[in-house]
PQR file with spaces between the fields and no chain letter, atoms N, CA, C, O and H, PARSE charges and radii, in Angstrom:
ATOM       1  N    MET     1     -27.220  -42.914   65.724 -0.4000 1.5000
ATOM       2  CA   MET     1     -26.032  -43.742   65.774 -0.0000 2.0000
ATOM       3  C    MET     1     -25.526  -43.835   67.218  0.5500 1.7000
ATOM       4  O    MET     1     -25.476  -44.931   67.776 -0.5500 1.4000
ATOM       5  N    ARG     2     -25.158  -42.727   67.823 -0.4000 1.5000
ATOM       6  CA   ARG     2     -24.672  -42.727   69.194 -0.0000 2.0000
ATOM       7  C    ARG     2     -25.827  -42.545   70.163  0.5500 1.7000
ATOM       8  O    ARG     2     -26.837  -41.922   69.837 -0.5500 1.4000
ATOM       9  H    ARG     2     -25.200  -41.836   67.370  0.4000 1.0000
ATOM      10  N    GLN     3     -25.668  -43.091   71.346 -0.4000 1.5000
ATOM      11  CA   GLN     3     -26.671  -42.890   72.373 -0.0000 2.0000
ATOM      12  C    GLN     3     -26.579  -41.460   72.865  0.5500 1.7000
ATOM      13  O    GLN     3     -25.551  -40.801   72.703 -0.5500 1.4000
ATOM      14  H    GLN     3     -24.848  -43.597   71.612  0.4000 1.0000
ATOM      15  N    SER     4     -27.652  -40.985   73.464 -0.4000 1.5000
ATOM      16  CA   SER     4     -27.672  -39.603   73.922 -0.0000 2.0000
ATOM      17  C    SER     4     -27.194  -39.502   75.369  0.5500 1.7000
ATOM      18  O    SER     4     -27.881  -38.932   76.216 -0.5500 1.4000
ATOM      19  H    SER     4     -28.486  -41.520   73.595  0.4000 1.0000
ATOM      20  N    GLN     5     -26.030  -40.051   75.643 -0.4000 1.5000
ATOM      21  CA   GLN     5     -25.423  -39.936   76.964 -0.0000 2.0000
ATOM      22  C    GLN     5     -24.467  -38.752   76.965  0.5500 1.7000
ATOM      23  O    GLN     5     -23.894  -38.397   75.934 -0.5500 1.4000
ATOM      24  H    GLN     5     -25.472  -40.514   74.955  0.4000 1.0000
ATOM      25  N    THR     6     -24.306  -38.157   78.120 -0.4000 1.5000
ATOM      26  CA   THR     6     -23.283  -37.129   78.241 -0.0000 2.0000
ATOM      27  C    THR     6     -21.927  -37.814   78.312  0.5500 1.7000
ATOM      28  O    THR     6     -21.837  -39.017   78.557 -0.5500 1.4000
ATOM      29  H    THR     6     -24.772  -38.445   78.957  0.4000 1.0000
ATOM      30  N    ALA     7     -20.881  -37.040   78.096 -0.4000 1.5000
ATOM      31  CA   ALA     7     -19.525  -37.591   78.179 -0.0000 2.0000
ATOM      32  C    ALA     7     -19.284  -38.188   79.564  0.5500 1.7000
ATOM      33  O    ALA     7     -18.675  -39.250   79.690 -0.5500 1.4000
ATOM      34  H    ALA     7     -20.954  -36.063   77.897  0.4000 1.0000
ATOM      35  N    LYS     8     -19.758  -37.510   80.589 -0.4000 1.5000
ATOM      36  CA   LYS     8     -19.585  -38.001   81.960 -0.0000 2.0000
ATOM      37  C    LYS     8     -20.299  -39.336   82.161  0.5500 1.7000
ATOM      38  O    LYS     8     -19.733  -40.262   82.741 -0.5500 1.4000
ATOM      39  H    LYS     8     -20.253  -36.647   80.487  0.4000 1.0000
ATOM      40  N    GLN     9     -21.526  -39.435   81.686 -0.4000 1.5000
ATOM      41  CA   GLN     9     -22.284  -40.682   81.823 -0.0000 2.0000
ATOM      42  C    GLN     9     -21.597  -41.822   81.083  0.5500 1.7000
ATOM      43  O    GLN     9     -21.524  -42.945   81.583 -0.5500 1.4000
ATOM      44  H    GLN     9     -21.985  -38.682   81.215  0.4000 1.0000
ATOM      45  N    GLU    10     -21.096  -41.527   79.895 -0.4000 1.5000
ATOM      46  CA   GLU    10     -20.426  -42.562   79.121 -0.0000 2.0000
ATOM      47  C    GLU    10     -19.119  -42.999   79.783  0.5500 1.7000
ATOM      48  O    GLU    10     -18.787  -44.185   79.785 -0.5500 1.4000
ATOM      49  H    GLU    10     -21.155  -40.615   79.489  0.4000 1.0000
ATOM      50  N    ALA    11     -18.381  -42.044   80.343 -0.4000 1.5000
ATOM      51  CA   ALA    11     -17.137  -42.375   81.038 -0.0000 2.0000
ATOM      52  C    ALA    11     -17.423  -43.254   82.255  0.5500 1.7000
ATOM      53  O    ALA    11     -16.728  -44.241   82.495 -0.5500 1.4000
ATOM      54  H    ALA    11     -18.651  -41.081   80.342  0.4000 1.0000
ATOM      55  N    ILE    12     -18.437  -42.893   83.009 -0.4000 1.5000
ATOM      56  CA   ILE    12     -18.801  -43.683   84.189 -0.0000 2.0000
ATOM      57  C    ILE    12     -19.219  -45.090   83.779  0.5500 1.7000
ATOM      58  O    ILE    12     -18.829  -46.065   84.421 -0.5500 1.4000
ATOM      59  H    ILE    12     -19.002  -42.091   82.815  0.4000 1.0000
ATOM      60  N    ALA    13     -20.005  -45.202   82.720 -0.4000 1.5000
ATOM      61  CA   ALA    13     -20.438  -46.520   82.247 -0.0000 2.0000
ATOM      62  C    ALA    13     -19.239  -47.360   81.817  0.5500 1.7000
ATOM      63  O    ALA    13     -19.182  -48.554   82.111 -0.5500 1.4000
ATOM      64  H    ALA    13     -20.322  -44.410   82.198  0.4000 1.0000
ATOM      65  N    ALA    14     -18.276  -46.740   81.117 -0.4000 1.5000
ATOM      66  CA   ALA    14     -17.083  -47.466   80.679 -0.0000 2.0000
ATOM      67  C    ALA    14     -16.263  -47.930   81.873  0.5500 1.7000
ATOM      68  O    ALA    14     -15.762  -49.054   81.886 -0.5500 1.4000
ATOM      69  H    ALA    14     -18.323  -45.771   80.878  0.4000 1.0000
ATOM      70  N    ILE    15     -16.124  -47.079   82.865 -0.4000 1.5000
ATOM      71  CA   ILE    15     -15.358  -47.434   84.072 -0.0000 2.0000
ATOM      72  C    ILE    15     -16.060  -48.545   84.838  0.5500 1.7000
ATOM      73  O    ILE    15     -15.406  -49.445   85.365 -0.5500 1.4000
ATOM      74  H    ILE    15     -16.531  -46.165   82.855  0.4000 1.0000
ATOM      75  N    ASN    16     -17.377  -48.492   84.902 -0.4000 1.5000
ATOM      76  CA   ASN    16     -18.133  -49.520   85.627 -0.0000 2.0000
ATOM      77  C    ASN    16     -17.991  -50.901   85.006  0.5500 1.7000
ATOM      78  O    ASN    16     -18.200  -51.904   85.688 -0.5500 1.4000
ATOM      79  H    ASN    16     -17.908  -47.761   84.474  0.4000 1.0000
ATOM      80  N    LEU    17     -17.639  -50.972   83.729 -0.4000 1.5000
ATOM      81  CA   LEU    17     -17.439  -52.268   83.080 -0.0000 2.0000
ATOM      82  C    LEU    17     -16.102  -52.904   83.462  0.5500 1.7000
ATOM      83  O    LEU    17     -15.905  -54.102   83.255 -0.5500 1.4000
ATOM      84  H    LEU    17     -17.469  -50.157   83.175  0.4000 1.0000
ATOM      85  N    LEU    18     -15.200  -52.124   84.008 -0.4000 1.5000
ATOM      86  CA   LEU    18     -13.877  -52.628   84.377 -0.0000 2.0000
ATOM      87  C    LEU    18     -13.931  -53.325   85.731  0.5500 1.7000
ATOM      88  O    LEU    18     -14.791  -53.016   86.556 -0.5500 1.4000
ATOM      89  H    LEU    18     -15.360  -51.151   84.176  0.4000 1.0000
ATOM      90  N    PRO    19     -13.015  -54.267   85.963 -0.5600 1.5000
ATOM      91  CA   PRO    19     -12.992  -54.946   87.267  0.2800 2.0000
ATOM      92  C    PRO    19     -12.570  -53.977   88.378  0.5500 1.7000
ATOM      93  O    PRO    19     -11.909  -52.972   88.117 -0.5500 1.4000
ATOM      94  N    ASP    20     -12.952  -54.286   89.594 -0.4000 1.5000
ATOM      95  CA   ASP    20     -12.613  -53.429   90.732 -0.0000 2.0000
ATOM      96  C    ASP    20     -11.111  -53.328   90.966  0.5500 1.7000
ATOM      97  O    ASP    20     -10.647  -52.393   91.618 -0.5500 1.4000
ATOM      98  H    ASP    20     -13.489  -55.102   89.806  0.4000 1.0000
ATOM      99  N    THR    21     -10.360  -54.269   90.446 -0.4000 1.5000
ATOM     100  CA   THR    21      -8.912  -54.282   90.661 -0.0000 2.0000
ATOM     101  C    THR    21      -8.145  -53.472   89.622  0.5500 1.7000
ATOM     102  O    THR    21      -6.914  -53.450   89.650 -0.5500 1.4000
ATOM     103  H    THR    21     -10.738  -55.029   89.916  0.4000 1.0000
ATOM     104  N    VAL    22      -8.847  -52.803   88.705 -0.4000 1.5000
ATOM     105  CA   VAL    22      -8.194  -52.055   87.632 -0.0000 2.0000
ATOM     106  C    VAL    22      -7.371  -50.907   88.227  0.5500 1.7000
ATOM     107  O    VAL    22      -7.764  -50.288   89.215 -0.5500 1.4000
ATOM     108  H    VAL    22      -9.846  -52.821   88.682  0.4000 1.0000
ATOM     109  N    ASP    23      -6.217  -50.641   87.597 -0.4000 1.5000
ATOM     110  CA   ASP    23      -5.405  -49.532   88.091 -0.0000 2.0000
ATOM     111  C    ASP    23      -5.760  -48.238   87.350  0.5500 1.7000
ATOM     112  O    ASP    23      -6.445  -48.257   86.327 -0.5500 1.4000
ATOM     113  H    ASP    23      -5.898  -51.144   86.794  0.4000 1.0000
ATOM     114  N    PHE    24      -5.284  -47.134   87.885 -0.4000 1.5000
ATOM     115  CA   PHE    24      -5.613  -45.819   87.364 -0.0000 2.0000
ATOM     116  C    PHE    24      -5.162  -45.665   85.913  0.5500 1.7000
ATOM     117  O    PHE    24      -5.876  -45.074   85.103 -0.5500 1.4000
ATOM     118  H    PHE    24      -4.728  -47.119   88.716  0.4000 1.0000
ATOM     119  N    GLU    25      -3.987  -46.192   85.581 -0.4000 1.5000
ATOM     120  CA   GLU    25      -3.479  -46.066   84.218 -0.0000 2.0000
ATOM     121  C    GLU    25      -4.399  -46.742   83.208  0.5500 1.7000
ATOM     122  O    GLU    25      -4.603  -46.213   82.116 -0.5500 1.4000
ATOM     123  H    GLU    25      -3.407  -46.672   86.239  0.4000 1.0000
ATOM     124  N    GLU    26      -4.952  -47.888   83.548 -0.4000 1.5000
ATOM     125  CA   GLU    26      -5.874  -48.586   82.645 -0.0000 2.0000
ATOM     126  C    GLU    26      -7.162  -47.785   82.463  0.5500 1.7000
ATOM     127  O    GLU    26      -7.703  -47.718   81.360 -0.5500 1.4000
ATOM     128  H    GLU    26      -4.787  -48.318   84.436  0.4000 1.0000
ATOM     129  N    ILE    27      -7.647  -47.181   83.539 -0.4000 1.5000
ATOM     130  CA   ILE    27      -8.850  -46.352   83.446 -0.0000 2.0000
ATOM     131  C    ILE    27      -8.606  -45.181   82.496  0.5500 1.7000
ATOM     132  O    ILE    27      -9.428  -44.904   81.622 -0.5500 1.4000
ATOM     133  H    ILE    27      -7.207  -47.236   84.435  0.4000 1.0000
ATOM     134  N    VAL    28      -7.486  -44.503   82.668 -0.4000 1.5000
ATOM     135  CA   VAL    28      -7.159  -43.363   81.814 -0.0000 2.0000
ATOM     136  C    VAL    28      -7.016  -43.810   80.370  0.5500 1.7000
ATOM     137  O    VAL    28      -7.492  -43.130   79.461 -0.5500 1.4000
ATOM     138  H    VAL    28      -6.818  -44.728   83.378  0.4000 1.0000
ATOM     139  N    TYR    29      -6.361  -44.951   80.146 -0.4000 1.5000
ATOM     140  CA   TYR    29      -6.197  -45.467   78.790 -0.0000 2.0000
ATOM     141  C    TYR    29      -7.551  -45.764   78.146  0.5500 1.7000
ATOM     142  O    TYR    29      -7.771  -45.419   76.985 -0.5500 1.4000
ATOM     143  H    TYR    29      -5.975  -45.504   80.885  0.4000 1.0000
ATOM     144  N    ARG    30      -8.455  -46.400   78.885 -0.4000 1.5000
ATOM     145  CA   ARG    30      -9.777  -46.734   78.344 -0.0000 2.0000
ATOM     146  C    ARG    30     -10.542  -45.471   77.968  0.5500 1.7000
ATOM     147  O    ARG    30     -11.210  -45.429   76.934 -0.5500 1.4000
ATOM     148  H    ARG    30      -8.276  -46.681   79.827  0.4000 1.0000
ATOM     149  N    LEU    31     -10.445  -44.445   78.804 -0.4000 1.5000
ATOM     150  CA   LEU    31     -11.130  -43.187   78.494 -0.0000 2.0000
ATOM     151  C    LEU    31     -10.493  -42.504   77.285  0.5500 1.7000
ATOM     152  O    LEU    31     -11.190  -41.888   76.478 -0.5500 1.4000
ATOM     153  H    LEU    31      -9.903  -44.479   79.643  0.4000 1.0000
ATOM     154  N    TYR    32      -9.179  -42.611   77.159 -0.4000 1.5000
ATOM     155  CA   TYR    32      -8.472  -42.067   75.987 -0.0000 2.0000
ATOM     156  C    TYR    32      -8.960  -42.742   74.709  0.5500 1.7000
ATOM     157  O    TYR    32      -9.242  -42.069   73.718 -0.5500 1.4000
ATOM     158  H    TYR    32      -8.612  -43.111   77.814  0.4000 1.0000
ATOM     159  N    VAL    33      -9.058  -44.066   74.731 -0.4000 1.5000
ATOM     160  CA   VAL    33      -9.516  -44.814   73.556 -0.0000 2.0000
ATOM     161  C    VAL    33     -10.960  -44.440   73.230  0.5500 1.7000
ATOM     162  O    VAL    33     -11.294  -44.240   72.062 -0.5500 1.4000
ATOM     163  H    VAL    33      -8.829  -44.612   75.536  0.4000 1.0000
ATOM     164  N    LEU    34     -11.805  -44.345   74.227 -0.4000 1.5000
ATOM     165  CA   LEU    34     -13.189  -43.959   74.021 -0.0000 2.0000
ATOM     166  C    LEU    34     -13.270  -42.582   73.359  0.5500 1.7000
ATOM     167  O    LEU    34     -14.072  -42.377   72.448 -0.5500 1.4000
ATOM     168  H    LEU    34     -11.533  -44.507   75.176  0.4000 1.0000
ATOM     169  N    ASN    35     -12.450  -41.650   73.809 -0.4000 1.5000
ATOM     170  CA   ASN    35     -12.400  -40.313   73.224 -0.0000 2.0000
ATOM     171  C    ASN    35     -11.963  -40.375   71.761  0.5500 1.7000
ATOM     172  O    ASN    35     -12.545  -39.694   70.916 -0.5500 1.4000
ATOM     173  H    ASN    35     -11.798  -41.817   74.549  0.4000 1.0000
ATOM     174  N    LYS    36     -10.948  -41.179   71.452 -0.4000 1.5000
ATOM     175  CA   LYS    36     -10.468  -41.306   70.073 -0.0000 2.0000
ATOM     176  C    LYS    36     -11.543  -41.901   69.169  0.5500 1.7000
ATOM     177  O    LYS    36     -11.671  -41.499   68.013 -0.5500 1.4000
ATOM     178  H    LYS    36     -10.475  -41.731   72.138  0.4000 1.0000
ATOM     179  N    ILE    37     -12.309  -42.846   69.682 -0.4000 1.5000
ATOM     180  CA   ILE    37     -13.405  -43.425   68.908 -0.0000 2.0000
ATOM     181  C    ILE    37     -14.423  -42.339   68.568  0.5500 1.7000
ATOM     182  O    ILE    37     -14.882  -42.243   67.430 -0.5500 1.4000
ATOM     183  H    ILE    37     -12.206  -43.172   70.621  0.4000 1.0000
ATOM     184  N    HIS    38     -14.769  -41.528   69.555 -0.4000 1.5000
ATOM     185  CA   HIS    38     -15.730  -40.452   69.312 -0.0000 2.0000
ATOM     186  C    HIS    38     -15.186  -39.427   68.317  0.5500 1.7000
ATOM     187  O    HIS    38     -15.930  -38.923   67.477 -0.5500 1.4000
ATOM     188  H    HIS    38     -14.397  -41.607   70.479  0.4000 1.0000
ATOM     189  N    GLN    39     -13.901  -39.120   68.408 -0.4000 1.5000
ATOM     190  CA   GLN    39     -13.295  -38.202   67.444 -0.0000 2.0000
ATOM     191  C    GLN    39     -13.389  -38.779   66.034  0.5500 1.7000
ATOM     192  O    GLN    39     -13.706  -38.057   65.088 -0.5500 1.4000
ATOM     193  H    GLN    39     -13.296  -39.530   69.091  0.4000 1.0000
ATOM     194  N    GLY    40     -13.121  -40.055   65.891 -0.4000 1.5000
ATOM     195  CA   GLY    40     -13.208  -40.709   64.592 -0.0000 2.0000
ATOM     196  C    GLY    40     -14.620  -40.697   64.036  0.5500 1.7000
ATOM     197  O    GLY    40     -14.821  -40.457   62.846 -0.5500 1.4000
ATOM     198  H    GLY    40     -12.864  -40.641   66.659  0.4000 1.0000
ATOM     199  N    LEU    41     -15.598  -40.954   64.892 -0.4000 1.5000
ATOM     200  CA   LEU    41     -16.997  -40.934   64.457 -0.0000 2.0000
ATOM     201  C    LEU    41     -17.402  -39.529   64.007  0.5500 1.7000
ATOM     202  O    LEU    41     -18.105  -39.374   63.009 -0.5500 1.4000
ATOM     203  H    LEU    41     -15.435  -41.149   65.860  0.4000 1.0000
ATOM     204  N    ARG    42     -16.957  -38.509   64.744 -0.4000 1.5000
ATOM     205  CA   ARG    42     -17.243  -37.124   64.344 -0.0000 2.0000
ATOM     206  C    ARG    42     -16.612  -36.805   62.999  0.5500 1.7000
ATOM     207  O    ARG    42     -17.231  -36.159   62.153 -0.5500 1.4000
ATOM     208  H    ARG    42     -16.385  -38.636   65.555  0.4000 1.0000
ATOM     209  N    ASP    43     -15.372  -37.261   62.801 -0.4000 1.5000
ATOM     210  CA   ASP    43     -14.698  -37.029   61.526 -0.0000 2.0000
ATOM     211  C    ASP    43     -15.478  -37.646   60.375  0.5500 1.7000
ATOM     212  O    ASP    43     -15.648  -37.020   59.329 -0.5500 1.4000
ATOM     213  H    ASP    43     -14.869  -37.786   63.488  0.4000 1.0000
ATOM     214  N    VAL    44     -15.949  -38.868   60.564 -0.4000 1.5000
ATOM     215  CA   VAL    44     -16.706  -39.544   59.514 -0.0000 2.0000
ATOM     216  C    VAL    44     -18.016  -38.793   59.245  0.5500 1.7000
ATOM     217  O    VAL    44     -18.389  -38.582   58.090 -0.5500 1.4000
ATOM     218  H    VAL    44     -15.810  -39.377   61.414  0.4000 1.0000
ATOM     219  N    GLU    45     -18.708  -38.394   60.309 -0.4000 1.5000
ATOM     220  CA   GLU    45     -19.965  -37.658   60.152 -0.0000 2.0000
ATOM     221  C    GLU    45     -19.756  -36.350   59.386  0.5500 1.7000
ATOM     222  O    GLU    45     -20.643  -35.911   58.654 -0.5500 1.4000
ATOM     223  H    GLU    45     -18.405  -38.565   61.247  0.4000 1.0000
ATOM     224  N    GLN    46     -18.580  -35.726   59.554 -0.4000 1.5000
ATOM     225  CA   GLN    46     -18.278  -34.459   58.895 -0.0000 2.0000
ATOM     226  C    GLN    46     -17.623  -34.658   57.533  0.5500 1.7000
ATOM     227  O    GLN    46     -17.267  -33.689   56.861 -0.5500 1.4000
ATOM     228  H    GLN    46     -17.860  -36.083   60.149  0.4000 1.0000
ATOM     229  N    GLY    47     -17.465  -35.908   57.133 -0.4000 1.5000
ATOM     230  CA   GLY    47     -16.865  -36.191   55.832 -0.0000 2.0000
ATOM     231  C    GLY    47     -15.359  -36.072   55.818  0.5500 1.7000
ATOM     232  O    GLY    47     -14.758  -35.974   54.748 -0.5500 1.4000
ATOM     233  H    GLY    47     -17.754  -36.694   57.679  0.4000 1.0000
ATOM     234  N    ASN    48     -14.736  -36.080   56.981 -0.4000 1.5000
ATOM     235  CA   ASN    48     -13.279  -35.978   57.094 -0.0000 2.0000
ATOM     236  C    ASN    48     -12.646  -37.360   57.161  0.5500 1.7000
ATOM     237  O    ASN    48     -11.925  -37.675   58.108 -0.5500 1.4000
ATOM     238  H    ASN    48     -15.225  -36.160   57.850  0.4000 1.0000
ATOM     239  N    ASP    49     -12.916  -38.178   56.162 -0.4000 1.5000
ATOM     240  CA   ASP    49     -12.340  -39.513   56.126 -0.0000 2.0000
ATOM     241  C    ASP    49     -11.578  -39.690   54.818  0.5500 1.7000
ATOM     242  O    ASP    49     -11.638  -38.838   53.932 -0.5500 1.4000
ATOM     243  H    ASP    49     -13.501  -37.923   55.393  0.4000 1.0000
ATOM     244  N    ILE    50     -10.864  -40.801   54.710 -0.4000 1.5000
ATOM     245  CA   ILE    50     -10.107  -41.055   53.490 -0.0000 2.0000
ATOM     246  C    ILE    50     -10.510  -42.417   52.930  0.5500 1.7000
ATOM     247  O    ILE    50     -10.994  -43.282   53.659 -0.5500 1.4000
ATOM     248  H    ILE    50     -10.815  -41.493   55.430  0.4000 1.0000
ATOM     249  N    ALA    51     -10.306  -42.589   51.646 -0.4000 1.5000
ATOM     250  CA   ALA    51     -10.653  -43.845   50.987 -0.0000 2.0000
ATOM     251  C    ALA    51      -9.717  -44.959   51.456  0.5500 1.7000
ATOM     252  O    ALA    51      -8.580  -44.699   51.849 -0.5500 1.4000
ATOM     253  H    ALA    51      -9.912  -41.885   51.054  0.4000 1.0000
ATOM     254  N    SER    52     -10.198  -46.182   51.413 -0.4000 1.5000
ATOM     255  CA   SER    52      -9.404  -47.340   51.828 -0.0000 2.0000
ATOM     256  C    SER    52      -8.098  -47.428   51.049  0.5500 1.7000
ATOM     257  O    SER    52      -7.047  -47.740   51.610 -0.5500 1.4000
ATOM     258  H    SER    52     -11.122  -46.393   51.094  0.4000 1.0000
ATOM     259  N    GLU    53      -8.176  -47.151   49.755 -0.4000 1.5000
ATOM     260  CA   GLU    53      -6.986  -47.225   48.915 -0.0000 2.0000
ATOM     261  C    GLU    53      -5.927  -46.219   49.360  0.5500 1.7000
ATOM     262  O    GLU    53      -4.734  -46.524   49.380 -0.5500 1.4000
ATOM     263  H    GLU    53      -9.029  -46.897   49.300  0.4000 1.0000
ATOM     264  N    GLN    54      -6.376  -45.027   49.713 -0.4000 1.5000
ATOM     265  CA   GLN    54      -5.438  -44.002   50.176 -0.0000 2.0000
ATOM     266  C    GLN    54      -4.799  -44.422   51.502  0.5500 1.7000
ATOM     267  O    GLN    54      -3.603  -44.223   51.712 -0.5500 1.4000
ATOM     268  H    GLN    54      -7.345  -44.780   49.697  0.4000 1.0000
ATOM     269  N    LEU    55      -5.597  -44.996   52.379 -0.4000 1.5000
ATOM     270  CA   LEU    55      -5.073  -45.466   53.656 -0.0000 2.0000
ATOM     271  C    LEU    55      -4.027  -46.557   53.448  0.5500 1.7000
ATOM     272  O    LEU    55      -2.970  -46.530   54.079 -0.5500 1.4000
ATOM     273  H    LEU    55      -6.569  -45.157   52.208  0.4000 1.0000
ATOM     274  N    LEU    56      -4.313  -47.512   52.569 -0.4000 1.5000
ATOM     275  CA   LEU    56      -3.349  -48.571   52.290 -0.0000 2.0000
ATOM     276  C    LEU    56      -2.049  -47.991   51.738  0.5500 1.7000
ATOM     277  O    LEU    56      -0.961  -48.441   52.099 -0.5500 1.4000
ATOM     278  H    LEU    56      -5.171  -47.533   52.056  0.4000 1.0000
ATOM     279  N    HIS    57      -2.163  -47.006   50.876 -0.4000 1.5000
ATOM     280  CA   HIS    57      -0.977  -46.355   50.331 -0.0000 2.0000
ATOM     281  C    HIS    57      -0.164  -45.688   51.449  0.5500 1.7000
ATOM     282  O    HIS    57       1.062  -45.797   51.475 -0.5500 1.4000
ATOM     283  H    HIS    57      -3.046  -46.640   50.583  0.4000 1.0000
ATOM     284  N    GLU    58      -0.843  -45.003   52.365 -0.4000 1.5000
ATOM     285  CA   GLU    58      -0.155  -44.359   53.477 -0.0000 2.0000
ATOM     286  C    GLU    58       0.538  -45.382   54.367  0.5500 1.7000
ATOM     287  O    GLU    58       1.664  -45.161   54.812 -0.5500 1.4000
ATOM     288  H    GLU    58      -1.839  -44.914   52.344  0.4000 1.0000
ATOM     289  N    ILE    59      -0.136  -46.505   54.629 -0.4000 1.5000
ATOM     290  CA   ILE    59       0.456  -47.545   55.470 -0.0000 2.0000
ATOM     291  C    ILE    59       1.714  -48.119   54.822  0.5500 1.7000
ATOM     292  O    ILE    59       2.696  -48.402   55.508 -0.5500 1.4000
ATOM     293  H    ILE    59      -1.051  -46.685   54.268  0.4000 1.0000
ATOM     294  N    GLU    60       1.683  -48.292   53.503 -0.4000 1.5000
ATOM     295  CA   GLU    60       2.848  -48.822   52.799 -0.0000 2.0000
ATOM     296  C    GLU    60       4.046  -47.879   52.925  0.5500 1.7000
ATOM     297  O    GLU    60       5.188  -48.321   52.801 -0.5500 1.4000
ATOM     298  H    GLU    60       0.885  -48.062   52.945  0.4000 1.0000
ATOM     299  N    GLN    61       3.807  -46.607   53.166 -0.4000 1.5000
ATOM     300  CA   GLN    61       4.893  -45.633   53.275 -0.0000 2.0000
ATOM     301  C    GLN    61       5.579  -45.678   54.644  0.5500 1.7000
ATOM     302  O    GLN    61       6.651  -45.097   54.810 -0.5500 1.4000
ATOM     303  H    GLN    61       2.879  -46.248   53.267  0.4000 1.0000
ATOM     304  N    TRP    62       4.985  -46.352   55.616 -0.4000 1.5000
ATOM     305  CA   TRP    62       5.554  -46.425   56.956 -0.0000 2.0000
ATOM     306  C    TRP    62       6.787  -47.214   56.897  0.5500 1.7000
ATOM     307  O    TRP    62       7.444  -47.410   57.920 -0.5500 1.4000
ATOM     308  H    TRP    62       4.114  -46.825   55.481  0.4000 1.0000
């Protein structure tokens, strides 16, 4: 599923996709989002997910 890149390699690749004019805050945000995606994928691989119906119920409670 995931490529066999190290976290450093993946971070560098993500940063290289950004324009040269990007500010530091945007870089940090992009790396934060990338980290959250990986956390979510790990959760799914470990079976730590919830059914769609349960998620919809939780959203309705907001």
